[in-house]
N, C-alpha and C positions, 0 to 999 in steps of 0.2 A: 733944157735937158740937164739934169743933175748939177753937179758942182761947177758953177760958172759955165753952164752950157756944155759940159763934158760928162759923159757917162763914167762910171767907176769900173775899172778893171780889177776885180776882186780875185785873189788867188788863195787857194787852200791846198795844203798837202797832207796826205795821210802817210802811214808807213810805206804803203805800196804805190799810191797813185797821186796824181796832181790834177786839180780842177781849176778852171778859170771861167769867170762870168763877167759879162758887161751888164751893168745895172744902171738904170735910169732912176736916180734917187727921188726925183720929183714925183714920178708916178708909181714908184716902187715895183717896177717891172724888170724882169730879166730880158735883155735884148738878145744876147747870144750866150750859150753855155757850151764848153768843150771840156773833155777829160781824156785821159790816156788809158782808160779802163780796158779798151779792146786792143791796145798796143801789144805786140808779140815779142819782137826782138829788139835788143839794144839795152842801154843802161837807163836808169831812171832820169838822169840829166838829159839824155838824148830825147826821151819821151817828153820831158818838160819843154825842151826847145821846140819840138813839133807842136805842142799844145799852144805855145806862144804864136807860132807862125799861122796855125789854123784859126785862132781867134782873131788875129789881125786880118786874115783873108776874109772871114765872115763880116768883120766890122767894116772893112773897106767896101764890101758888097752892099752894106746898108748905109753907105755914105758917111761913115764915122771915121775921122782921121785923128782926132785928139781925145785922149782919155786921161783920167787920174788913176795912177797906180796905187792899189791898196794891197799891201803885202799881208794883211790880216794878222799882224803881230809877229810874224815869222821874220827871222833875221834875213837880210838881203844877201843871200849866199846860196850856192849850190842850185837846187831845183827852182827856187823862187827867182834867182837871178837869171836862170836859163829861160824861164817863161818871159821875163822882161826883155831879154836879148832877142828871143824869137819874135816877140811882138814888134820890137823896133825893126828887125830885119824885114818883117812883113809890111811895114809902112806906117805903123802907129806912132804917134808922137805923144810923149808925156814928160 
């Protein structure tokens, strides 16, 4: 499974939303995908933290505990860091 048997946690942010996917690079398949498109209240950073927690919950349900974090060229700050923090809180290790 992916890089050293770990899927890749790929994060993308637009001006309004944040998206996260777990990708198995060996097969080229998306295992889990989460976004904050339907989030209503709160700040963008709060939404990003929730995306991290939700993707961790889905990954743990699929028996995935270790991932490689791919920030997609974005600086590790603000919403990107919030996704990482949420994923760690949810139980993922990277």
